[in-house]
C-alpha positions in Angstrom: 37.8 7.4 -46.7 38.3 9.9 -43.8 40.0 13.2 -44.4 41.8 14.8 -41.5 42.5 18.6 -41.5 42.8 21.4 -39.0 41.7 25.0 -38.8 41.6 27.8 -36.2 38.9 25.8 -34.3 41.1 22.7 -34.1 41.5 19.3 -35.7 38.7 17.9 -37.8 37.9 14.7 -39.7 35.2 14.0 -42.3 34.2 10.7 -44.1 33.7 10.9 -47.8 32.9 8.4 -50.6 35.8 7.9 -53.0 36.8 6.2 -56.2 40.3 5.3 -57.5 41.5 5.7 -61.0 43.0 2.2 -61.2 43.6 2.4 -65.0 45.7 5.5 -64.7 47.1 5.5 -61.2 45.8 3.3 -58.4 47.0 5.7 -55.7 45.1 8.7 -57.1 41.7 9.0 -55.4 38.7 11.2 -56.1 35.8 12.4 -54.0 32.8 14.7 -54.2 32.4 17.5 -51.6 31.1 21.0 -51.1 33.6 23.8 -51.4 32.1 25.2 -48.3 32.6 22.1 -46.2 34.9 22.4 -43.2 37.3 19.7 -44.4 37.8 21.6 -47.7 37.8 25.1 -46.2 40.4 24.1 -43.6 43.0 22.8 -46.1 46.2 24.8 -46.2 47.1 26.6 -49.4 49.2 23.7 -50.6 46.3 21.3 -50.0 48.2 19.0 -47.6 46.1 16.5 -45.7 46.1 13.2 -44.0 43.6 10.5 -45.0 42.7 7.0 -43.9 40.8 4.1 -45.5 39.9 1.1 -43.5 37.9 -2.1 -43.7 35.1 -3.0 -41.3 36.3 -4.5 -38.0 34.8 -7.9 -37.5 35.8 -8.5 -33.8 39.2 -10.1 -34.6 42.4 -8.1 -34.5 43.5 -9.9 -37.6 40.8 -8.1 -39.6 42.4 -4.7 -39.0 43.3 -3.5 -42.5 43.7 -0.1 -43.9 45.7 2.7 -45.5 47.2 5.8 -44.0 47.9 8.5 -46.6 49.6 11.8 -46.6 49.2 13.9 -49.7 47.5 16.9 -51.3 43.9 17.6 -52.2 43.1 19.7 -55.2 39.9 20.5 -57.1 39.5 18.5 -60.3 39.9 20.6 -63.4 36.5 21.0 -65.1 37.9 19.5 -68.3 38.5 16.2 -66.5 35.4 16.3 -64.3 33.1 14.2 -66.7 35.5 11.2 -66.7 35.8 11.3 -62.9 32.0 11.7 -62.5 31.4 8.7 -64.7 33.7 6.5 -62.5 32.3 8.0 -59.3 28.6 7.5 -60.2 29.3 4.0 -61.5 30.4 3.1 -58.0 27.9 5.2 -56.2 24.7 5.0 -58.3 22.6 5.9 -55.3 24.2 9.4 -55.2 23.5 9.9 -58.9 19.8 8.8 -58.2 19.6 11.5 -55.5 20.7 14.1 -58.0 18.7 12.9 -61.0 15.6 11.4 -59.4 14.9 12.4 -55.8 11.9 10.7 -54.3 11.2 13.0 -51.3 11.8 16.7 -50.3 14.8 15.6 -48.2 16.3 13.7 -51.2 15.7 16.8 -53.3 17.7 18.9 -50.9 20.5 16.3 -50.6 20.6 15.8 -54.3 20.8 19.5 -55.0 23.7 19.8 -52.5 25.6 16.9 -54.2 24.9 18.6 -57.6 26.5 21.8 -56.4 29.5 20.0 -55.1 32.9 19.6 -56.7 35.2 16.7 -57.4 38.5 16.7 -55.6 41.7 14.7 -56.3 43.9 13.2 -53.6 47.5 12.9 -54.8 49.4 10.8 -52.2 53.0 11.4 -51.4 53.1 8.7 -48.8 51.0 5.6 -48.4 51.2 3.0 -45.6 49.0 -0.2 -45.9 48.5 -2.1 -42.6 47.2 -5.7 -42.8 47.0 -7.6 -39.5 45.8 -10.6 -41.5 49.5 -11.0 -42.6 50.9 -10.4 -39.1 50.4 -8.0 -36.3 51.1 -4.5 -37.6 52.3 -5.8 -41.0 53.0 -2.7 -43.0 53.9 -1.9 -46.6 54.9 1.7 -47.4 55.4 3.8 -50.5 57.0 7.2 -50.9 55.5 8.6 -54.1 
């Protein structure tokens, strides 16, 4: 997922690994990030941000698929963090391994940075899915 934001230095985008909470709300997404990262620091007070998720392009225009999202980003309450972490690390076991069992000095530094990071929630207010496999610029939209 790519997060788009802007600050005094201009627009910025950052890719992050994310997980959805399909059992509770398939539109709510979670990611792990440093509170000091530019994409978190540049969020406005209300947390408004644009995000996109897209599939790999395989050389055919019909393979263009993705989601454009507008919503808010907020830090996950520590009371709910364990459940989010369980889902996140089930999907991204390699990140958990960097935190728990680094193999090199570089992995130790990266794992420590992940361990100091926070979980954030994306609460969409608008989602547009594009799927050129259905037809050119086929779109489905939700106002949430």
